[in-house]
Structure formats: C-alpha cells, structure tokens
Steps between C-alpha positions, in 0.01 A plus 500: 500500500210662704535564863247327721217719633481534875163568651620781729160676499329181641785441753470872616131480541527182690779632726308825569179306571687264744658804682153669528331183624779425745596832638215719402374580843858578632566717200164690535602572857830644398337690222245662746774587747726669223185686370424626840842632555504666160166661556614628841816656355297656217255652750804641694645650185159665417465660846741772397361738231677481169682826529677389811593164350627681195716737702643204697580309173670803357698569828603137502608515133694815556684353801587178319575616142484872477298779337440336165347183641290711748366711213418193293340319794274807572393536141436130449279494830316802374429314174364206720277748688370668182415160359302429822715183569622596847314223679630238250858634537484465875371145449797431299732658742334285766588196292854607479526577873356176605716274293685225666648623830831324442766664265537340159846353419561785257469764782 
C-alpha cells in the first residue's frame, strides 16, 4: 500500500509567501536593526589592530583554559591573518557577540 503524497513544498511556499506579505515590513525593520547592530560591533572589533586582538584572545584563553588552548588560539588566529580573513573573522565574532541578549535554556 502506497503512502499518500503530501504537497509539503507547495504548503511551505504558500506559508512563506503569506508571512512575507503579512509581516514583510515589520521583519524588514527588524532585519535592518539587527544588521546595524552587527555592523557596529564589527567596526568596534576592527578598531583594534589584529596583533592586539590576537594577544587579548591568547590571554583570555590562557586564563580560562591554560597554556595549551592559548597556544592553539594564537596559532589559529595567525592562520586567519595569513589567509587574510581577519575582517571576516571579526564579522563572525560580531555575530556571536550580538546573539540573543537573553541566556538560552542550556546555559
């Protein structure tokens, strides 16, 4: 006996279309506010030169977890710098730092 096919793709497209038509302006406003916050934090992170940020990260890792993690963190960040991905890494860090302001249930 064959199972009936459910048109999940069509239902999903209709639901997303309805949400966009109904709440699009509101969601766009929230998106712009969040993007502004993320851009601001990224700019703040990029104010300090990468060697200073690297030293701060190594010091924090040393304090929290010891010499091994500090060494690994320093080497990993040097790889990021050597690949010329520092700005992208700071953008990712800004995303992490600007996550929801309330703690998750797991924390």
